Backbone of each chain as nested JSON, in Angstrom:
{
  "chains": [
    {"id": "A", "residues": [
      {"number": 1, "name": "UNK", "atoms": {"N": [79.236, 113.712, 128.954], "CA": [80.394, 114.124, 129.746], "C": [79.958, 115.094, 130.82]}},
      {"number": 2, "name": "UNK", "atoms": {"N": [80.729, 115.146, 131.862], "CA": [80.44, 116.04, 132.976], "C": [81.654, 116.924, 133.23]}},
      {"number": 3, "name": "UNK", "atoms": {"N": [81.38, 118.109, 133.764], "CA": [82.471, 118.949, 134.232], "C": [82.729, 118.547, 135.676]}},
      {"number": 4, "name": "UNK", "atoms": {"N": [83.993, 118.469, 136.062], "CA": [84.316, 118.074, 137.435], "C": [85.575, 118.801, 137.89]}},
      {"number": 5, "name": "UNK", "atoms": {"N": [85.74, 118.849, 139.184], "CA": [86.93, 119.444, 139.764], "C": [87.765, 118.316, 140.347]}},
      {"number": 6, "name": "UNK", "atoms": {"N": [89.055, 118.304, 140.062], "CA": [89.927, 117.266, 140.639], "C": [90.16, 117.617, 142.102]}},
      {"number": 7, "name": "UNK", "atoms": {"N": [89.8, 116.702, 142.983], "CA": [89.932, 116.988, 144.407], "C": [91.022, 116.159, 145.089]}},
      {"number": 8, "name": "UNK", "atoms": {"N": [91.58, 115.168, 144.414], "CA": [92.617, 114.391, 145.067], "C": [93.209, 113.327, 144.171]}},
      {"number": 9, "name": "UNK", "atoms": {"N": [94.249, 112.724, 144.658], "CA": [94.886, 111.633, 143.922], "C": [94.718, 110.343, 144.705]}},
      {"number": 10, "name": "UNK", "atoms": {"N": [94.773, 109.231, 144.007], "CA": [94.621, 107.94, 144.658], "C": [95.782, 107.035, 144.237]}},
      {"number": 11, "name": "UNK", "atoms": {"N": [96.385, 106.386, 145.217], "CA": [97.455, 105.446, 144.921], "C": [96.99, 104.054, 145.318]}},
      {"number": 12, "name": "UNK", "atoms": {"N": [97.149, 103.098, 144.421], "CA": [96.788, 101.719, 144.729], "C": [97.853, 100.811, 144.136]}},
      {"number": 13, "name": "UNK", "atoms": {"N": [98.575, 100.124, 144.983], "CA": [99.645, 99.251, 144.494], "C": [99.061, 97.979, 143.903]}},
      {"number": 14, "name": "UNK", "atoms": {"N": [98.117, 97.431, 144.618], "CA": [97.505, 96.188, 144.148], "C": [96.246, 96.503, 143.363]}},
      {"number": 15, "name": "UNK", "atoms": {"N": [96.317, 96.264, 142.058], "CA": [95.169, 96.575, 141.215], "C": [95.18, 95.682, 139.99]}},
      {"number": 16, "name": "UNK", "atoms": {"N": [94.096, 95.731, 139.254], "CA": [93.98, 94.936, 138.033], "C": [95.123, 95.307, 137.083]}},
      {"number": 17, "name": "UNK", "atoms": {"N": [95.73, 94.299, 136.397], "CA": [96.874, 94.57, 135.514], "C": [96.601, 95.651, 134.466]}},
      {"number": 18, "name": "UNK", "atoms": {"N": [95.355, 95.788, 134.032], "CA": [95.033, 96.788, 133.013], "C": [95.193, 98.213, 133.536]}},
      {"number": 19, "name": "UNK", "atoms": {"N": [95.304, 98.363, 134.855], "CA": [95.472, 99.686, 135.447], "C": [96.945, 100.094, 135.518]}},
      {"number": 20, "name": "UNK", "atoms": {"N": [97.836, 99.194, 135.1], "CA": [99.266, 99.47, 135.254], "C": [99.647, 100.801, 134.605]}},
      {"number": 21, "name": "UNK", "atoms": {"N": [100.254, 101.677, 135.37], "CA": [100.708, 102.959, 134.844], "C": [99.631, 104.019, 134.755]}},
      {"number": 22, "name": "UNK", "atoms": {"N": [98.391, 103.649, 135.047], "CA": [97.298, 104.621, 134.96], "C": [97.276, 105.507, 136.195]}},
      {"number": 23, "name": "UNK", "atoms": {"N": [96.989, 106.785, 135.978], "CA": [96.874, 107.709, 137.107], "C": [95.418, 107.774, 137.524]}},
      {"number": 24, "name": "UNK", "atoms": {"N": [95.177, 107.582, 138.818], "CA": [93.81, 107.619, 139.33], "C": [93.59, 108.918, 140.088]}},
      {"number": 25, "name": "UNK", "atoms": {"N": [92.539, 109.632, 139.735], "CA": [92.226, 110.881, 140.42], "C": [90.807, 110.822, 140.974]}},
      {"number": 26, "name": "UNK", "atoms": {"N": [90.627, 111.52, 142.092], "CA": [89.309, 111.644, 142.698], "C": [88.71, 112.952, 142.181]}},
      {"number": 27, "name": "UNK", "atoms": {"N": [87.559, 112.864, 141.543], "CA": [86.946, 114.069, 140.977], "C": [85.548, 114.299, 141.541]}},
      {"number": 28, "name": "UNK", "atoms": {"N": [85.226, 115.574, 141.714], "CA": [83.901, 115.966, 142.198], "C": [83.146, 116.632, 141.046]}},
      {"number": 29, "name": "UNK", "atoms": {"N": [82.106, 115.995, 140.522], "CA": [81.331, 116.656, 139.455], "C": [80.771, 117.993, 139.967]}},
      {"number": 30, "name": "UNK", "atoms": {"N": [80.799, 118.997, 139.078], "CA": [80.263, 120.312, 139.438], "C": [79.275, 120.762, 138.362]}},
      {"number": 31, "name": "UNK", "atoms": {"N": [78.36, 121.654, 138.759], "CA": [77.411, 122.222, 137.801], "C": [78.043, 123.393, 137.08]}},
      {"number": 32, "name": "UNK", "atoms": {"N": [77.252, 124.056, 136.222], "CA": [77.766, 125.212, 135.487], "C": [78.087, 126.354, 136.449]}},
      {"number": 33, "name": "UNK", "atoms": {"N": [77.456, 126.322, 137.635], "CA": [77.713, 127.353, 138.645], "C": [78.91, 127.003, 139.524]}},
      {"number": 34, "name": "UNK", "atoms": {"N": [79.606, 125.913, 139.181], "CA": [80.789, 125.485, 139.936], "C": [80.469, 124.835, 141.275]}},
      {"number": 35, "name": "UNK", "atoms": {"N": [79.185, 124.653, 141.569], "CA": [78.819, 124.017, 142.84], "C": [78.884, 122.498, 142.689]}},
      {"number": 36, "name": "UNK", "atoms": {"N": [79.361, 121.783, 143.737], "CA": [79.44, 120.326, 143.683], "C": [78.071, 119.715, 143.382]}},
      {"number": 37, "name": "UNK", "atoms": {"N": [78.074, 118.643, 142.604], "CA": [76.833, 117.998, 142.19], "C": [77.044, 116.497, 142.295]}},
      {"number": 38, "name": "UNK", "atoms": {"N": [76.359, 115.868, 143.222], "CA": [76.519, 114.424, 143.37], "C": [77.769, 114.052, 144.153]}},
      {"number": 39, "name": "UNK", "atoms": {"N": [78.055, 112.746, 144.153], "CA": [79.171, 112.25, 144.951], "C": [80.463, 112.2, 144.122]}},
      {"number": 40, "name": "UNK", "atoms": {"N": [81.602, 112.394, 144.78], "CA": [82.884, 112.306, 144.06], "C": [83.091, 110.897, 143.515]}},
      {"number": 41, "name": "UNK", "atoms": {"N": [83.882, 110.795, 142.46], "CA": [84.153, 109.479, 141.886], "C": [85.606, 109.39, 141.445]}},
      {"number": 42, "name": "UNK", "atoms": {"N": [86.023, 108.156, 141.159], "CA": [87.391, 107.906, 140.714], "C": [87.433, 107.842, 139.202]}},
      {"number": 43, "name": "UNK", "atoms": {"N": [88.404, 108.535, 138.617], "CA": [88.549, 108.502, 137.164], "C": [90.013, 108.317, 136.805]}},
      {"number": 44, "name": "UNK", "atoms": {"N": [90.271, 107.575, 135.723], "CA": [91.648, 107.473, 135.238], "C": [91.94, 108.737, 134.424]}},
      {"number": 45, "name": "UNK", "atoms": {"N": [93.193, 109.165, 134.463], "CA": [93.564, 110.415, 133.803], "C": [94.395, 110.137, 132.559]}},
      {"number": 46, "name": "UNK", "atoms": {"N": [93.945, 110.649, 131.412], "CA": [94.71, 110.424, 130.179], "C": [95.302, 111.715, 129.626]}},
      {"number": 47, "name": "UNK", "atoms": {"N": [95.129, 112.836, 130.336], "CA": [95.599, 114.115, 129.792], "C": [96.594, 114.838, 130.696]}},
      {"number": 48, "name": "UNK", "atoms": {"N": [96.883, 114.294, 131.856], "CA": [97.836, 114.946, 132.756], "C": [97.21, 116.03, 133.613]}},
      {"number": 49, "name": "UNK", "atoms": {"N": [96.025, 115.794, 134.126], "CA": [95.347, 116.775, 134.99], "C": [95.941, 116.751, 136.39]}},
      {"number": 50, "name": "UNK", "atoms": {"N": [95.755, 117.863, 137.112], "CA": [96.252, 117.949, 138.474], "C": [95.16, 118.379, 139.435]}},
      {"number": 51, "name": "UNK", "atoms": {"N": [95.454, 118.281, 140.721], "CA": [94.483, 118.652, 141.749], "C": [94.096, 120.125, 141.578]}},
      {"number": 52, "name": "UNK", "atoms": {"N": [92.815, 120.429, 141.79], "CA": [92.186, 121.759, 141.692], "C": [91.804, 122.125, 140.26]}},
      {"number": 53, "name": "UNK", "atoms": {"N": [92.255, 121.341, 139.27], "CA": [91.909, 121.711, 137.902], "C": [90.476, 121.294, 137.563]}},
      {"number": 54, "name": "UNK", "atoms": {"N": [89.882, 122.087, 136.647], "CA": [88.544, 121.754, 136.163], "C": [88.716, 120.888, 134.926]}},
      {"number": 55, "name": "UNK", "atoms": {"N": [88.04, 119.75, 134.896], "CA": [88.266, 118.778, 133.832], "C": [86.955, 118.285, 133.229]}},
      {"number": 56, "name": "UNK", "atoms": {"N": [87.081, 117.622, 132.098], "CA": [85.953, 116.953, 131.452], "C": [86.052, 115.471, 131.759]}},
      {"number": 57, "name": "UNK", "atoms": {"N": [84.99, 114.907, 132.292], "CA": [85.015, 113.499, 132.671], "C": [83.979, 112.746, 131.853]}},
      {"number": 58, "name": "UNK", "atoms": {"N": [84.402, 111.663, 131.241], "CA": [83.481, 110.811, 130.51], "C": [83.111, 109.663, 131.442]}},
      {"number": 59, "name": "UNK", "atoms": {"N": [81.806, 109.437, 131.604], "CA": [81.373, 108.401, 132.54], "C": [80.663, 107.308, 131.749]}},
      {"number": 60, "name": "UNK", "atoms": {"N": [81.458, 106.458, 131.148], "CA": [80.941, 105.367, 130.306], "C": [82.102, 104.418, 130.089]}},
      {"number": 61, "name": "UNK", "atoms": {"N": [81.839, 103.133, 130.215], "CA": [82.915, 102.153, 130.244], "C": [83.828, 102.108, 129.032]}},
      {"number": 62, "name": "UNK", "atoms": {"N": [83.252, 101.902, 127.842], "CA": [84.113, 101.721, 126.673], "C": [84.88, 102.98, 126.326]}},
      {"number": 63, "name": "UNK", "atoms": {"N": [84.196, 104.138, 126.456], "CA": [84.867, 105.404, 126.172], "C": [86.037, 105.616, 127.131]}},
      {"number": 64, "name": "UNK", "atoms": {"N": [85.837, 105.256, 128.38], "CA": [86.901, 105.416, 129.369], "C": [88.077, 104.5, 129.037]}},
      {"number": 65, "name": "UNK", "atoms": {"N": [87.774, 103.293, 128.577], "CA": [88.824, 102.356, 128.185], "C": [89.627, 102.878, 126.999]}},
      {"number": 66, "name": "UNK", "atoms": {"N": [88.925, 103.518, 126.051], "CA": [89.604, 104.115, 124.897], "C": [90.533, 105.238, 125.325]}},
      {"number": 67, "name": "UNK", "atoms": {"N": [90.062, 106.046, 126.255], "CA": [90.878, 107.156, 126.741], "C": [92.173, 106.625, 127.352]}},
      {"number": 68, "name": "UNK", "atoms": {"N": [92.051, 105.479, 127.979], "CA": [93.203, 104.852, 128.604], "C": [94.068, 104.149, 127.555]}},
      {"number": 69, "name": "UNK", "atoms": {"N": [93.491, 103.93, 126.382], "CA": [94.211, 103.275, 125.289], "C": [94.282, 101.777, 125.445]}},
      {"number": 70, "name": "UNK", "atoms": {"N": [93.371, 101.237, 126.231], "CA": [93.368, 99.782, 126.44], "C": [91.962, 99.251, 126.309]}},
      {"number": 71, "name": "UNK", "atoms": {"N": [91.806, 98.263, 125.47], "CA": [90.484, 97.655, 125.341], "C": [90.263, 96.692, 126.494]}},
      {"number": 72, "name": "UNK", "atoms": {"N": [89.03, 96.628, 126.951], "CA": [88.686, 95.687, 127.997], "C": [89.215, 96.038, 129.367]}},
      {"number": 73, "name": "UNK", "atoms": {"N": [89.589, 97.302, 129.558], "CA": [90.039, 97.706, 130.892], "C": [88.823, 97.891, 131.802]}},
      {"number": 74, "name": "UNK", "atoms": {"N": [88.907, 97.429, 133.048], "CA": [87.752, 97.529, 133.946], "C": [87.618, 98.937, 134.534]}},
      {"number": 75, "name": "UNK", "atoms": {"N": [87.323, 99.891, 133.677], "CA": [87.153, 101.28, 134.131], "C": [85.793, 101.792, 133.672]}},
      {"number": 76, "name": "UNK", "atoms": {"N": [85.257, 102.767, 134.389], "CA": [83.982, 103.337, 133.953], "C": [83.996, 104.864, 133.914]}},
      {"number": 77, "name": "UNK", "atoms": {"N": [85.159, 105.46, 134.172], "CA": [85.227, 106.925, 134.11], "C": [86.651, 107.343, 133.766]}},
      {"number": 78, "name": "UNK", "atoms": {"N": [86.769, 108.385, 132.931], "CA": [88.096, 108.862, 132.548], "C": [88.067, 110.37, 132.34]}},
      {"number": 79, "name": "UNK", "atoms": {"N": [89.195, 110.998, 132.682], "CA": [89.36, 112.424, 132.407], "C": [89.899, 112.536, 130.987]}},
      {"number": 80, "name": "UNK", "atoms": {"N": [89.176, 113.256, 130.122], "CA": [89.574, 113.318, 128.712], "C": [89.925, 114.729, 128.269]}},
      {"number": 81, "name": "UNK", "atoms": {"N": [89.815, 115.703, 129.169], "CA": [90.18, 117.065, 128.79], "C": [90.296, 117.966, 130.001]}},
      {"number": 82, "name": "UNK", "atoms": {"N": [91.1, 119.017, 129.84], "CA": [91.204, 120.026, 130.895], "C": [90.467, 121.258, 130.396]}},
      {"number": 83, "name": "UNK", "atoms": {"N": [89.497, 121.721, 131.161], "CA": [88.636, 122.822, 130.725], "C": [89.366, 124.153, 130.869]}},
      {"number": 84, "name": "UNK", "atoms": {"N": [89.496, 124.889, 129.741], "CA": [90.05, 126.24, 129.816], "C": [88.962, 127.187, 130.319]}},
      {"number": 85, "name": "UNK", "atoms": {"N": [87.842, 127.175, 129.623], "CA": [86.689, 127.913, 130.126], "C": [85.391, 127.386, 129.542]}},
      {"number": 86, "name": "UNK", "atoms": {"N": [84.31, 127.68, 130.255], "CA": [82.973, 127.285, 129.84], "C": [82.219, 128.555, 129.484]}},
      {"number": 87, "name": "UNK", "atoms": {"N": [81.635, 128.565, 128.298], "CA": [80.847, 129.715, 127.89], "C": [79.403, 129.253, 127.808]}},
      {"number": 88, "name": "UNK", "atoms": {"N": [78.617, 129.512, 128.855], "CA": [77.23, 129.048, 128.866], "C": [76.308, 130.147, 129.34]}},
      {"number": 89, "name": "UNK", "atoms": {"N": [75.187, 130.273, 128.655], "CA": [74.154, 131.204, 129.098], "C": [73.09, 130.393, 129.794]}},
      {"number": 90, "name": "UNK", "atoms": {"N": [72.296, 131.027, 130.611], "CA": [71.2, 130.415, 131.378], "C": [71.684, 129.823, 132.657]}}
    ]},
    {"id": "B", "residues": [
      {"number": 1, "name": "UNK", "atoms": {"N": [67.439, 108.429, 122.631], "CA": [67.776, 109.805, 122.269], "C": [66.892, 110.751, 123.04]}},
      {"number": 2, "name": "UNK", "atoms": {"N": [67.355, 111.972, 123.15], "CA": [66.668, 112.926, 124.005], "C": [66.775, 114.322, 123.4]}},
      {"number": 3, "name": "UNK", "atoms": {"N": [65.774, 115.125, 123.669], "CA": [65.805, 116.521, 123.211], "C": [66.626, 117.361, 124.169]}},
      {"number": 4, "name": "UNK", "atoms": {"N": [67.304, 118.372, 123.625], "CA": [68.073, 119.27, 124.488], "C": [68.259, 120.603, 123.801]}},
      {"number": 5, "name": "UNK", "atoms": {"N": [68.578, 121.594, 124.614], "CA": [68.925, 122.892, 124.065], "C": [70.421, 123.096, 124.268]}},
      {"number": 6, "name": "UNK", "atoms": {"N": [71.092, 123.61, 123.231], "CA": [72.513, 123.924, 123.362], "C": [72.611, 125.258, 124.095]}},
      {"number": 7, "name": "UNK", "atoms": {"N": [73.193, 125.263, 125.27], "CA": [73.245, 126.502, 126.052], "C": [74.662, 127.057, 126.186]}},
      {"number": 8, "name": "UNK", "atoms": {"N": [75.624, 126.384, 125.58], "CA": [76.977, 126.929, 125.675], "C": [77.991, 126.009, 125.045]}},
      {"number": 9, "name": "UNK", "atoms": {"N": [79.242, 126.416, 125.115], "CA": [80.297, 125.536, 124.626], "C": [81.48, 125.557, 125.585]}},
      {"number": 10, "name": "UNK", "atoms": {"N": [82.396, 124.634, 125.329], "CA": [83.526, 124.446, 126.236], "C": [84.818, 124.55, 125.441]}},
      {"number": 11, "name": "UNK", "atoms": {"N": [85.765, 125.24, 125.993], "CA": [87.081, 125.301, 125.373], "C": [88.046, 124.507, 126.245]}},
      {"number": 12, "name": "UNK", "atoms": {"N": [88.704, 123.535, 125.638], "CA": [89.696, 122.724, 126.346], "C": [90.884, 122.514, 125.407]}},
      {"number": 13, "name": "UNK", "atoms": {"N": [91.991, 123.147, 125.702], "CA": [93.167, 123.022, 124.844], "C": [93.797, 121.647, 125.009]}},
      {"number": 14, "name": "UNK", "atoms": {"N": [93.93, 121.255, 126.266], "CA": [94.539, 119.967, 126.583], "C": [93.453, 118.92, 126.642]}},
      {"number": 15, "name": "UNK", "atoms": {"N": [93.442, 118.023, 125.681], "CA": [92.41, 116.993, 125.689], "C": [92.888, 115.751, 124.957]}},
      {"number": 16, "name": "UNK", "atoms": {"N": [92.088, 114.71, 125.041], "CA": [92.404, 113.47, 124.359], "C": [92.582, 113.755, 122.869]}},
      {"number": 17, "name": "UNK", "atoms": {"N": [93.601, 113.15, 122.262], "CA": [93.924, 113.442, 120.854], "C": [92.745, 113.2, 119.91]}},
      {"number": 18, "name": "UNK", "atoms": {"N": [91.931, 112.199, 120.222], "CA": [90.8, 111.882, 119.354], "C": [89.734, 112.972, 119.372]}},
      {"number": 19, "name": "UNK", "atoms": {"N": [89.833, 113.889, 120.317], "CA": [88.832, 114.964, 120.421], "C": [89.24, 116.221, 119.663]}},
      {"number": 20, "name": "UNK", "atoms": {"N": [90.437, 116.23, 119.097], "CA": [90.883, 117.435, 118.391], "C": [89.986, 117.728, 117.201]}},
      {"number": 21, "name": "UNK", "atoms": {"N": [89.565, 118.985, 117.072], "CA": [88.713, 119.381, 115.963], "C": [87.239, 119.115, 116.182]}},
      {"number": 22, "name": "UNK", "atoms": {"N": [86.895, 118.59, 117.352], "CA": [85.49, 118.29, 117.636], "C": [84.957, 119.321, 118.639]}},
      {"number": 23, "name": "UNK", "atoms": {"N": [83.761, 119.86, 118.353], "CA": [83.166, 120.852, 119.251], "C": [82.554, 120.18, 120.464]}},
      {"number": 24, "name": "UNK", "atoms": {"N": [82.735, 120.808, 121.619], "CA": [82.141, 120.323, 122.864], "C": [81.065, 121.321, 123.288]}},
      {"number": 25, "name": "UNK", "atoms": {"N": [79.828, 120.862, 123.401], "CA": [78.729, 121.76, 123.701], "C": [78.108, 121.433, 125.058]}},
      {"number": 26, "name": "UNK", "atoms": {"N": [77.582, 122.481, 125.705], "CA": [76.861, 122.299, 126.96], "C": [75.374, 122.145, 126.626]}},
      {"number": 27, "name": "UNK", "atoms": {"N": [74.783, 121.045, 127.075], "CA": [73.376, 120.77, 126.775], "C": [72.512, 120.8, 128.017]}},
      {"number": 28, "name": "UNK", "atoms": {"N": [71.306, 121.345, 127.846], "CA": [70.268, 121.233, 128.873], "C": [69.154, 120.359, 128.293]}},
      {"number": 29, "name": "UNK", "atoms": {"N": [68.986, 119.125, 128.823], "CA": [67.909, 118.272, 128.324], "C": [66.538, 118.951, 128.49]}},
      {"number": 30, "name": "UNK", "atoms": {"N": [65.654, 118.685, 127.528], "CA": [64.342, 119.328, 127.509], "C": [63.225, 118.293, 127.555]}},
      {"number": 31, "name": "UNK", "atoms": {"N": [62.085, 118.718, 128.123], "CA": [60.85, 117.946, 128.009], "C": [60.199, 118.32, 126.681]}},
      {"number": 32, "name": "UNK", "atoms": {"N": [59.238, 117.521, 126.202], "CA": [58.594, 117.842, 124.923], "C": [57.977, 119.244, 124.884]}},
      {"number": 33, "name": "UNK", "atoms": {"N": [57.571, 119.778, 126.046], "CA": [56.987, 121.124, 126.066], "C": [58.057, 122.222, 126.073]}},
      {"number": 34, "name": "UNK", "atoms": {"N": [59.306, 121.83, 126.005], "CA": [60.375, 122.814, 125.922], "C": [60.944, 123.245, 127.26]}},
      {"number": 35, "name": "UNK", "atoms": {"N": [60.401, 122.694, 128.355], "CA": [60.934, 123.063, 129.664], "C": [62.178, 122.223, 129.993]}},
      {"number": 36, "name": "UNK", "atoms": {"N": [63.054, 122.813, 130.797], "CA": [64.29, 122.127, 131.161], "C": [64.013, 120.987, 132.124]}},
      {"number": 37, "name": "UNK", "atoms": {"N": [64.606, 119.818, 131.854], "CA": [64.496, 118.692, 132.784], "C": [65.865, 118.05, 132.978]}},
      {"number": 38, "name": "UNK", "atoms": {"N": [66.207, 117.772, 134.199], "CA": [67.449, 117.051, 134.463], "C": [68.687, 117.925, 134.406]}},
      {"number": 39, "name": "UNK", "atoms": {"N": [69.81, 117.267, 134.579], "CA": [71.093, 117.951, 134.702], "C": [71.681, 118.336, 133.356]}},
      {"number": 40, "name": "UNK", "atoms": {"N": [72.412, 119.412, 133.351], "CA": [73.153, 119.781, 132.148], "C": [74.276, 118.769, 131.93]}},
      {"number": 41, "name": "UNK", "atoms": {"N": [74.723, 118.642, 130.685], "CA": [75.818, 117.73, 130.383], "C": [76.618, 118.285, 129.205]}},
      {"number": 42, "name": "UNK", "atoms": {"N": [77.768, 117.679, 128.96], "CA": [78.612, 118.076, 127.839], "C": [78.546, 116.981, 126.779]}},
      {"number": 43, "name": "UNK", "atoms": {"N": [78.404, 117.397, 125.523], "CA": [78.307, 116.422, 124.436], "C": [79.186, 116.852, 123.272]}},
      {"number": 44, "name": "UNK", "atoms": {"N": [79.697, 115.877, 122.516], "CA": [80.416, 116.204, 121.286], "C": [79.389, 116.521, 120.203]}},
      {"number": 45, "name": "UNK", "atoms": {"N": [79.781, 117.324, 119.231], "CA": [78.849, 117.756, 118.192], "C": [79.2, 117.107, 116.86]}},
      {"number": 46, "name": "UNK", "atoms": {"N": [78.255, 116.344, 116.288], "CA": [78.505, 115.66, 115.019], "C": [77.75, 116.316, 113.868]}},
      {"number": 47, "name": "UNK", "atoms": {"N": [76.966, 117.367, 114.134], "CA": [76.106, 117.925, 113.082], "C": [76.271, 119.429, 112.882]}},
      {"number": 48, "name": "UNK", "atoms": {"N": [77.146, 120.065, 113.611], "CA": [77.338, 121.507, 113.448], "C": [76.291, 122.343, 114.144]}},
      {"number": 49, "name": "UNK", "atoms": {"N": [75.886, 121.936, 115.336], "CA": [74.887, 122.686, 116.103], "C": [75.508, 123.934, 116.725]}},
      {"number": 50, "name": "UNK", "atoms": {"N": [74.663, 124.935, 116.959], "CA": [75.145, 126.167, 117.568], "C": [74.401, 126.472, 118.852]}},
      {"number": 51, "name": "UNK", "atoms": {"N": [74.941, 127.414, 119.611], "CA": [74.317, 127.803, 120.874], "C": [72.922, 128.375, 120.6]}},
      {"number": 52, "name": "UNK", "atoms": {"N": [71.941, 127.936, 121.403], "CA": [70.576, 128.416, 121.26], "C": [69.686, 127.46, 120.474]}},
      {"number": 53, "name": "UNK", "atoms": {"N": [70.296, 126.497, 119.772], "CA": [69.495, 125.58, 118.958], "C": [68.952, 124.424, 119.788]}},
      {"number": 54, "name": "UNK", "atoms": {"N": [67.796, 123.913, 119.351], "CA": [67.246, 122.694, 119.944], "C": [67.768, 121.512, 119.131]}},
      {"number": 55, "name": "UNK", "atoms": {"N": [68.27, 120.529, 119.822], "CA": [68.912, 119.391, 119.159], "C": [68.432, 118.085, 119.777]}},
      {"number": 56, "name": "UNK", "atoms": {"N": [68.781, 116.974, 119.182], "CA": [68.637, 115.711, 119.904], "C": [69.998, 115.042, 119.986]}},
      {"number": 57, "name": "UNK", "atoms": {"N": [70.193, 114.356, 121.084], "CA": [71.496, 113.749, 121.326], "C": [71.326, 112.316, 121.784]}},
      {"number": 58, "name": "UNK", "atoms": {"N": [72.413, 111.565, 121.637], "CA": [72.404, 110.156, 122.006], "C": [73.402, 109.955, 123.139]}},
      {"number": 59, "name": "UNK", "atoms": {"N": [73.044, 109.083, 124.058], "CA": [73.951, 108.784, 125.167], "C": [74.65, 107.451, 124.926]}},
      {"number": 60, "name": "UNK", "atoms": {"N": [75.787, 107.292, 125.55], "CA": [76.481, 106.011, 125.499], "C": [77.551, 105.967, 124.421]}},
      {"number": 61, "name": "UNK", "atoms": {"N": [78.103, 104.794, 124.251], "CA": [79.184, 104.558, 123.3], "C": [78.795, 104.984, 121.873]}},
      {"number": 62, "name": "UNK", "atoms": {"N": [77.504, 104.856, 121.563], "CA": [77.006, 105.174, 120.224], "C": [77.296, 106.629, 119.839]}},
      {"number": 63, "name": "UNK", "atoms": {"N": [77.529, 107.477, 120.825], "CA": [77.803, 108.891, 120.552], "C": [79.077, 109.067, 119.724]}},
      {"number": 64, "name": "UNK", "atoms": {"N": [79.954, 108.069, 119.734], "CA": [81.211, 108.186, 118.989], "C": [81.081, 107.653, 117.564]}},
      {"number": 65, "name": "UNK", "atoms": {"N": [79.968, 107.008, 117.22], "CA": [79.808, 106.403, 115.893], "C": [79.912, 107.399, 114.734]}},
      {"number": 66, "name": "UNK", "atoms": {"N": [79.394, 108.641, 114.872], "CA": [79.52, 109.571, 113.739], "C": [80.97, 109.843, 113.343]}},
      {"number": 67, "name": "UNK", "atoms": {"N": [81.905, 109.603, 114.238], "CA": [83.307, 109.902, 113.965], "C": [84.093, 108.659, 113.549]}},
      {"number": 68, "name": "UNK", "atoms": {"N": [83.402, 107.538, 113.376], "CA": [84.038, 106.297, 112.983], "C": [84.877, 106.505, 111.716]}},
      {"number": 69, "name": "UNK", "atoms": {"N": [86.101, 105.962, 111.575], "CA": [86.713, 104.964, 112.467], "C": [87.504, 105.562, 113.639]}},
      {"number": 70, "name": "UNK", "atoms": {"N": [87.516, 106.883, 113.794], "CA": [88.169, 107.45, 114.98], "C": [87.386, 107.041, 116.225]}},
      {"number": 71, "name": "UNK", "atoms": {"N": [88.093, 106.56, 117.224], "CA": [87.428, 106.139, 118.454], "C": [87.427, 107.303, 119.428]}},
      {"number": 72, "name": "UNK", "atoms": {"N": [86.389, 108.1, 119.385], "CA": [86.297, 109.281, 120.231], "C": [85.789, 108.889, 121.62]}},
      {"number": 73, "name": "UNK", "atoms": {"N": [86.52, 109.242, 122.683], "CA": [86.064, 108.878, 124.019], "C": [84.95, 109.808, 124.505]}},
      {"number": 74, "name": "UNK", "atoms": {"N": [83.732, 109.449, 124.227], "CA": [82.608, 110.284, 124.665], "C": [81.451, 109.425, 125.131]}},
      {"number": 75, "name": "UNK", "atoms": {"N": [80.586, 110.014, 125.946], "CA": [79.39, 109.298, 126.401], "C": [78.11, 110.024, 125.991]}},
      {"number": 76, "name": "UNK", "atoms": {"N": [78.265, 111.116, 125.222], "CA": [77.082, 111.834, 124.743], "C": [77.455, 112.589, 123.479]}},
      {"number": 77, "name": "UNK", "atoms": {"N": [76.539, 112.599, 122.501], "CA": [76.834, 113.288, 121.252], "C": [75.575, 113.835, 120.601]}},
      {"number": 78, "name": "UNK", "atoms": {"N": [75.691, 115.061, 120.04], "CA": [74.575, 115.662, 119.311], "C": [74.532, 115.02, 117.936]}},
      {"number": 79, "name": "UNK", "atoms": {"N": [73.358, 114.473, 117.565], "CA": [73.251, 113.793, 116.284], "C": [72.169, 114.387, 115.384]}},
      {"number": 80, "name": "UNK", "atoms": {"N": [71.48, 115.421, 115.846], "CA": [70.476, 116.046, 114.981], "C": [70.071, 117.41, 115.5]}},
      {"number": 81, "name": "UNK", "atoms": {"N": [69.708, 118.302, 114.558], "CA": [69.196, 119.615, 114.93], "C": [67.693, 119.606, 114.665]}},
      {"number": 82, "name": "UNK", "atoms": {"N": [66.921, 119.95, 115.669], "CA": [65.467, 119.853, 115.56], "C": [64.912, 121.075, 114.832]}},
      {"number": 83, "name": "UNK", "atoms": {"N": [64.114, 120.823, 113.783], "CA": [63.44, 121.923, 113.094], "C": [62.133, 122.245, 113.803]}},
      {"number": 84, "name": "UNK", "atoms": {"N": [61.423, 121.208, 114.174], "CA": [60.076, 121.401, 114.678], "C": [59.674, 120.234, 115.564]}},
      {"number": 85, "name": "UNK", "atoms": {"N": [58.958, 120.529, 116.616], "CA": [58.402, 119.469, 117.466], "C": [56.892, 119.656, 117.479]}},
      {"number": 86, "name": "UNK", "atoms": {"N": [56.172, 118.569, 117.249], "CA": [54.719, 118.644, 117.23], "C": [54.175, 117.679, 118.263]}},
      {"number": 87, "name": "UNK", "atoms": {"N": [53.593, 118.191, 119.324], "CA": [53.005, 117.313, 120.341], "C": [51.51, 117.612, 120.412]}},
      {"number": 88, "name": "UNK", "atoms": {"N": [50.694, 116.776, 119.766], "CA": [49.25, 117.064, 119.758], "C": [48.654, 116.958, 121.166]}}
    ]}
  ]
}
């Protein structure tokens, strides 16, 4: 899993039926120092996250499908938690 | 599987229901000589690891197997605590 910051929302009317009702958010992975790391990506949201929130993103197909509660959904990333705080040394 | 050091933990009140009661740890992958390699990541803990310990973790869907039959949405999981590494 990666820590990421929600940077935007995405609306798509025409999409695969398995996406019906799913919320799509644009997230920017960040390091422990809160600095952006890599390119932003699209993730389905299963916890009700909002823009600017720090979230936990799972980047793996089957796990993302489980988060969405649908087997065989064509997704590869999902928000599975909202980070209250990170306690890390180093 | 890969070696890593547990360098922290994460608190998330709002999360996927299948994650309730599961510890989320911050990992720094390690080379065999103990030096840090690659990006830090977050992993679920299946063995009771603590901050500062050297562990090994698995990537991918298999990370959720220790919690079977609960389908935990994760892509990385700690599956062992390392006692000793011997690299001749």
